[in-house]
Steps between C-alpha positions, in 0.01 A plus 500: 500500500255311281341192641617169365228321314381190673600191304226301338392177661636224278255243627800292607542502878870416479579785261289739704683407820844526339407833343395635839826382653707660224304824521594524866873463428742784443705511178805391700314200644381401153857516370619282788223251429594481132865450593408218739288332231781530245749352746266212576441430129871509417591276794337200338332414828146362500228560757576147614857605576368789706267267688784265584699787651200587718454140615718426802328217689744227601319177422564207735628167372161336449664175386563414865127482568358331191410136444404312181152593380212259544418343163167682464671835565776413255231460236373852576851646490583342165162574335517761225174549312203629701299182440793297635525723807126472570513120463800483735315725746200263505729204577684693772172609661381140523833388645508775758140442606613172655774666708484662840524880508854475635600272214330733252687796638833318499453395138408851387779662701745266330364601159567867569843420643569297185432793266695733730802268492459451126488877453847542649660336196244492218570714196150631440621692195590193297289216643219482244347168600362583844186699585450731796123440500493191723543718808148632430365145541696463823344823630165334435605197706603728785158662483316169465639364825529833687875460555553842661808372683691546174500879531873524565614290205254665258624840614854376441419439133421871471847586625677347200696676227378641170533185286311287755227762545449548127488126433241421767310820578535775239156555350333290772520750784130447565571136584781585740286774655217256565707215643688741727168646620382148588809375681604839641208553737654527845839601359452873450813586697718283276341656192554848642864419565541391137345824379752692710799306371663603175702270276219283359368518146300826471181333380481291818396797714171581319422127503537485878303823545214378283499166681437670834219710352360181347467356851250775583325462164430136581448546873363847591531420871876559475460832318609721791805283560591532133452879507736522797756292308462719191544818705828379646628375164417819312669712766813285481527392139395782266797581277693217668355170386182655356560773239291811561396472135315180596247681720219486244530120496514495878179705516323275249597199708375665819175602329405132512450541875379864496798624700373857543657513847841529332413807291691757716822300485459422130438869424823589677693243297365633170585855603843425643620301198304695235353174372349554153171338397561174318202276565255729682345810345385826664786523745432452869127539439513182294708325765255602773204374299672169426599428861163614635273320256726201433526305178384174349834461322716233658877453503438124501241406242464128580444275801647174370855457374396239248308775318836621368601154379159435349523827307831393349368148441222650288763665284689173478183321390449763230822389334733782602766232430815440702590870497181594687715652775693724259290809561687693229311293244154576640288754310551859608213685665449867577642566844272691733585766756528246778777320314674832433477591865641162600792559266578830671494332841743230383722770349508689831588180683764410245309197374417338170135527393295213634253301296138603500227298663453316172854376530648715221830679521727731306790268571544132450356300787730393779286189527721351228814640650458807276 
């Protein structure tokens, strides 16, 4: 039998990975895949519909625990343009500086409970006059005053449904990763339990995983504790809450802390699930090099939450007009391999593509209620 010619490398990591997957499928499996795709297309269901069927968390009645917002926090909540949010943040910071830490924590907890209660009834699809960005400013306030006692309520915001998550967090996973890393120190067991529990939005799990790794990035003294956590999570969650296809992203995250100790387990995962290369070249040799030598690339590219708001404020100042948040109207740019790889990950998790670090998206921003 003549050898099959090896397909040419397209230069597109997504196409290469999909080609490798298809090449490993039998004709019958390919036919079944095509039938499944045709059925999905004809059903009229969106990826959002699929996500909602996956989501099964029973949200408590947050309205029983919420109080009216303090006036300075109401200003943050109702702010829309980045400059307005930054101005409201400055006022809130001054107000909170005069409070005791207990009062600060109570005020911030009530803010998060307010948006949780609001999220039970808000129609994020049609409400065009409210922005999801103010929560970024509130994360900065939590960081400013070291309010780590808010871990539980911040984690609760990650347990919400698709419309809530997209409105507040989609495209800003770096921000949620960083705040969770800061308030989650000392709560590794709770974070492990969340990783082992299905029924949340699929994109929450990589956020939690990256947050724990971020703890070791910022504080190397807890590295061994983080590696122990990662070991347990990978053993329990691969192909459960973490798709095996996501292993390249997992490895790139772990490369930040040179997690070479995990190489035997990671090799077994790649072999067991026949994980194709998506982000990392040269097979397991490339993985070994990356985990041994580490990387300067960071999952979280900033240290201050106001950097995000300032970036948008610069666009606002450059007269992007009132539709500055409608990312469909921004100029198109060539998408690099990293973006393509991200798209494949979201596809595997059943997600919509997230915005890039510049804030751009292929779909209209949820910040304006879509």
